[in-house]
N, C-alpha and C positions, 0 to 999 in steps of 0.2 A: 790396271785392276777394276774389277766391275764386283757389284753386290750381287748375289744370288740367294734364293731360298734354299736351306738344306735341313736333312733331318740328322742329328748328330749324337753320338753315344760318347759321355763324358767319363761314365763308370759302368762296368757289366752291372747287369741287372734285368728286372722283367721290362715288359712293354713300357713301363712310365720311364725308362731309362733313355726313350726315344724323344730328342728335343727338337722342334720345329724352330728354327732360328735363322738369321742373316749369317753369309759367310762371304769371304772375298775370294774370288777367282781371278787368277793372273792370265796373262796372255799364254796360249801354248807354246811349249818348248818344241826344240828340235824333235822332229819325228812324231809329234802329237797334232791330234785335232780336236778342236774344241767343238763341243756339240750342244745343240738346246734340246733337252729332253721333251718329247711329247708323251712318252709313256716308260714306266721304270718296272721292270719286273720284280715280282715279291717271291721269295723262296725260302724254303725251309732252313737254308744255309744262313739266311739272314737272322735268322732267331738264335742259331748256334754262336754267330759272331757277337750279336747283342748281349748273350747272356754270358760270354766269356768261355763256353765250351770248346770254341775255336777263337783263341784269343790274337787281337790285334792291337797294335800302338794306339794309345789313348791320347786325344780325342780321336772318333774316326767317324766316317759317313758310311754307313752300311750299303750293301747293293752291289751286285756282281753283273747286271745285263740290264739294258734299255735301248730305246729306238727315238730317233729324234732327226735333226738336221744339222749338218756342218755349218758353223758359222764364223770359223777362223781355222787355219791350218798353220803349223810351225814350219821352221825352216826344214829343208828335205823332204817334205810331205808332196807327193807327185800323183799318187792315185785316187786322192779326194780334193773335192775344192766346196767351195761356199755354195751351199744350198743343196748338197747332195743328201738324199735319204739315206739314212744309214742304220744299222743295229749292230749290237754287240753283245759278247760275254767275255769275261775277262777275270782272271784271278786277282786283278787289283781292285781294291773297295774304291767306294765313291759314288754309287749310282743313285742314293736317294737326295737328290738335288735338281733344281732347275735347269743346271747346265754344269758341264764338266769339261776337264782335260783328260785324254786318253791317247795311250799308243795307236796311231792309225793304224797299225798292223792288226789290232784287235776289231777292226772295223769290217763289216760286210756290206753291200749294198742292198737296200730293203727293196724287193720287188714291187711292182707297182700295184699288183694285185692285193696285196697285204697292207693292211692299215698300220698305223703306228702301234696301237695296242696289241695287236696281233704279233708284229715284229718283236716288241720286248717280251711277250709270252712264247717267242719261238725258239729264243736262243738257248738258254740253260735246259728249259725242260725239252724241247724239240732234241736237242744235241744229246740230253742225258737218254732220251728214249732211242735214240740212234745207236750210241754206243752200246746200252743194253741189249739191245734186240740184234745188231748187226755186226757187233764187234767182239764183247763180252761171251756171249751165249747166241750162235746164229740160228734164229729161230725160222723152222721150215715148217712146211705142210705137214699136218699129221701130228706136230708137237702137243703135248698139253701144258699149258703155262698157268702158273699162278701169281696173280698181282695183288698184293698187298695195300690195301688202301686204293683201290681200282676207280674212285671218284674224285682223287686228288688231280693237281696238275699234270703231274708225269703219269700217274695212274691212267688217266682216260688215254692218254696219247698211246701208253701200252697196250690198252684194251682195243684202240682202233687199229694200231699199226700191226698188233699180234694177229688180229683177225684177218686183215688184209693178206698176211703172208701165209695164211692158211692154218694157223693153229687155233686149238680149242682153247679158249682163254676162260678162266675161272676167277673172279674178282672178291675180295672181302670188301665189305663196306660197313659204314656205322649205324645207317638208316634205311629205311624202306625207300625215301626220296633218293638217296644217293643210288642205291640198288638200281632205281629206274635210270638215273644218270649213266651208270655203267654199262647197264644193258642196251641203251641206246647207242653207247660208243663201240659195241661190238661183244662185249663179256657174253659168253654162252649161258653162264651160271653166276649168280651172286651168293655169297653167303655174309649172313649178318653176324658179325664177329660177337657184338655185344649180347645178342641172343642165344648164338649157337656156339658149339665146339667146332673150331673151323676145321680141325683136322679130321674128326669124325665124320663132319659133312663132306669134306672133300673125298674122304675114302668112300663114302656113299657114292657121290657122283660120279667117280671114276670107276667104281666097281672093284675097288682095290687097287687099280693099275697104277694110281697116283701120276706126279708130274715129272717132265723132263726138266724143268727149271722153275725156280721160285724167285721172283723180282720182290724184294723186300725194302722198303723205304721207312718203315714203322720201327724196327729194331728191339728193344727190351721187350715189348709186350707180346712179340709174335715169335720170340726165340726163347726155348728151341723148337716149338711146334712148327715151323717153316720147314725144319729139316725132315719131320714126319710126313710131309707132303711130298716128298720126293722117291721116286722110284730108285733102285739101286744105279749107282755111277750119275744121278742127277746133279744138277747144280745148284747150290744156293747163293744167289747173288745179292749181298747188301749194300745198298745205295744211299741210305739214309738211316736218321734214327729219331723219327718224329716222338717216339715215346721214351726216348733215352737211349744211351748207347748200350750195346751188347757188352756183357763182362766177358772177361778173358774165361775161355772153355778149354777142356782137354780135346786135343785134336783127335784122340781115339774115338770121341764121339761120333765123327765122321765114318770111321770104320765100322763101329757098331750100328749104324743106322744104314748101312749099305754101300760102303766104300764110295761116300759121296764127295763131290768138290765142292768147295766154298772160296768165294773171292769178295774182296771189298775194293770195288774199282773207284777211281775218281775222274771226273769229266776233265778238270783241268790237267790231268797228265795226258789224257788224249789229245786236247787241242794245244797243248804245249808245242806241237810241230806244227808248222804253218799249213803245209800241205794237207795234213791230216784233216785240219781246222777246216780247210777250204772243201775239201771231199765231203766231209761230214755235212757241211752247211748246205751243199748242193744236193744232198740225199735226202735231207728234210724238206727243203723247197720243193724237191721234185714229188716227194710223198704227198706234200699239200696240193701241188698242180693235180696230181693224179686223184685226189679225194680221198686216199687212203688214210689220212689224218687231216682233221679241222682244228682251227684254232676259234671255233663259233663262240665258245663258253668262256669268254674272257669278261671279267667283272673289273671294272674302273673305278677306282676311288681316288678322292684328292689326296696329293702328298701329305697334306696337314694333318690326315687322319691315318697316318701310319702306325701310331700307338695302338689303335682300335684295332685296325686290320691285323696287327701281330696277336691281339687278344684272342681275336678270332680263329686265326690259324693255329693257335696252340690248343686251343679247346676243341679243335676237328669240327668247327662249325662251317667251314668254308668247301666248295665244291669247284673243280677246274681251276683256271688260272684267274690269278689277280694282279692288276697293274697300278701302279700310283701314277697319277697325272699332275704335273706342277700348276 
């Protein structure tokens, strides 16, 4: 048993529920690897966990992704050894800590051309962008795409990758500074949702043709407006709820607004299949190698500052990807 630093939640609540404290770490069990984190990904799902929107047994350590090096392996682990550079995303909690045990099946080798910080940002956000663009709705040249919150971690990747696929990308953002970030990432147009009616502006930008797909990680604040941005038979893809969950609605609304499709996919369903996890990760790495996407806009903060990071994340004061470093 060793002592590590961890951020733990003892009761659901606001950012102050995140306690930075010592934690005991046992040796890895059968099929597990123990990794020393060099970087830990921060995602909005961590807010849902902390607040209790997505309940978890208490107390718990939040965090679903990270990158680091293997420091020990349990019985039966053959694919990884001490010293390997790895990254992971997993449905299992436990990321906000200096070291952890995790199922070796969740690990992927971190390419040498990526830093640990990039590796921690690549997994959940990169794989989310992959399944949204390549599996949920296959974006092709000529498609018109709306990305809600286009300057966020996933939003920037959607702008970059969507542009590389030949789509016309429109992104909503909260400030002029974020608009510049989204345009540099590949957005053809940006809409300042705090200053403009995003539906009216999108109708103007597309000359009434609207979009083939809307990727919406905002939720309550952008619904049902997102539906009004879709052309007939378009697809509404809800993948998050940064402003709060979407309330139940009459499915007849989809018929009224143009025989629309709507879906609420989850990354963890996609990566539950080991082969799908491998293929998806390879496609993200290939996109990074080609330069279709980049992870240059990664901000690193100390693990001890997790509470402040969550405050900034919920206030929508962040752009790009954030990682915590032990």
